[in-house]
C-alpha positions, 0 to 999 in steps of 0.5 A: 500500500502506498503510504506518504507522509507530509510533516509527519502526518500520513496523507490520504490519497484521494483519486479526484480532479485535484489529483489529476490537475497536480499530475497534468498541470494547468497548461491545457495544451500539454495535459493529454500528453502528460496524462498519456506519459503518466498512464503509459508509464504506469502500465509499463511499471515506470518508477518515475511515474510512481514518483510523479504520482506521489508528488501529485498525491501530496499536492506538491508538498513533497519533492520527487526525492522525498517521495523516493526516499519514503517509498524506498524506506517502505521497500516499494521498489522491490515490487513496482508492479504491485504499486503501479497496479494499486495506482491503476486500480485507484484511477479506475475506481474514481469517477472523473479519473476513470473517465479520463482513463477510458478516454485515453484507452479509446483514443489509443484504440482509434490510433491503432485502427487508423495506423492499421488502415493506413498500413493496409492501404499502403500494401495495395499501392501500385508501385508502377512508375516508381524508380528502384530507389523510390520502391525501396524507400516505400517498402522501408516505410511500410516495414517501419509502419508494420513494426510501429503497428505491432508495437502499439498493438502490444502496448494496447494488449498490455493496457487492457490486461493492466487496466481493469474497471469495476464491473458496474462501469463496463 
């Protein structure tokens, strides 16, 4: 369990809009990118995102270093998957944040579908009239798109495995 103390007092972590604002900041143009980085990081057990979460949960009363020290004293880093799962569960059980997570997942699925469609269309393109170099470049581009698509699909699979909403919200 994630336990943080500010001035000797244990803080209650509240999964709400305020936590969201501490995570993503006030710059609306960067909020989606910051949320994407945060959620992707949690799904991939990124310790930096756990630290960011701790700072946000303390409403910026703790620094990254203070959060790291407290979690290190609790041996949280021995099983980072356990703590990221706890955070993801908290997010998925909170009305506002659960909606943000759902929208993030929908967006990811939409992007993967669009890349998949573009990939399928690129396979149908007629290469007649292209030089050998242009054909090689095009084939290279197709291969890169395929690798990217496969990577995104793996990430989506991991997201769907790790992010579980309560049954009543499905």
